[in-house]
N, C-alpha and C positions, 0 to 999 in steps of 0.2 A: 547228463553231465558232459561238459566239454572236456575232451582229452586231446593230447598232442600239442598243447600250447606250452612253450618253454617257460620256465620259472623266471620271475622278476629278480634281477640282481642289481642292487644299488651299491655304489662305492662311496665311502665317506669323502667329504670335501677335503681339499688340501689345507692343512694348517688347523684342524680342529674338528670338534663335534658339530655335525649339522643335524638339526632336529628333523628336517625333512627326510634325510636318509636314515637316521637312527630310529625313526618310527617304524620303518619296515625291515630293519635288519634283524636277523636272528630267526625269522620264520619265513623268509622269502624263498628259500631253496627247498626243493622236495627231498624227502628222505629216500634212501635207496629202496626201490621196490614200492615206494609210496604212491599215493594217488595225487596227481598234480592239482586237481580241483580241491582236495582237502587242504593241501599246502597253501593254496591261494586264500582259502577261507580262513585258515589259521593266521596267515600274514595280515589279513584285514582285521581280524579279531584282535591280534596283538597291537596293531597300529591304533585301533580304537581305544583299547585299554590303556596304552601309554599316553594317549591324548587326554583321556579322562583323568588319569593320575596326575598329569602335569597341571591340568586346570584345578584339580582339588588341592594340589600343593600350593599353587598361587593363592588360592582362597585362604588356606590355612596360614600362610606367611602374612597375608594382608590382615587377617584377624589378630595374629600375634603382634603386628606392628601397632594396631589400634590399642592393644593392651600395654604397649611399651616394651615388649619382649624381643622385637626385631628392629633392625635399623632400616633406613630408607633404601640403601643399596640392595639388601636382600629382597625387599619388596619389588624394586624395579627389575632385578634379575628374574625373579619368579614370574612377574606379570609379562615381561617381554618373552620369556620362554613359553608361557601359556599362549600368548598371542601368536607366536610363530607356529606352535603346534596346531592351534585352531585353524590358522590360514592354510596349513598343509592339509589338514583333514578336509577342509572345504574344497581345496583344489582337487584332491583325490575324488571326492564326491562328484564334482563337476565333470571330471574326465570319465567317470563311470557312467554318469547319466548321458553324456555326449556319445560315448561308445554304444550304449544301449539304443539311443535314438537312431544312430547311424545303421546299426544292425537291423533295427525294425523297419527302416526304409528300403532295405535291400529286397530285390525281387527274388522270388524262389523259382 
């Protein structure tokens, strides 16, 4: 397990809720006396869970709109939020893969 790496800390954007930062807030700082590796794992797990929940919410709102129970604005908001959450998750995945490839190229 990797130790000695500082925890990720994201600050919300000025003027509102930013999906990119809200995905990782709440689990990105280690608990006192806690294991940093565990905190990082928890942060990624929470980010993945929030992304899945956002995608499921968009799907539910879309289905409600097909039944006539939701208006177009709600559908657009839900779908745009889901799109932003998915793009954030893909960007995080790409950075993790890039970091892994860079570490694997290092000479020992």
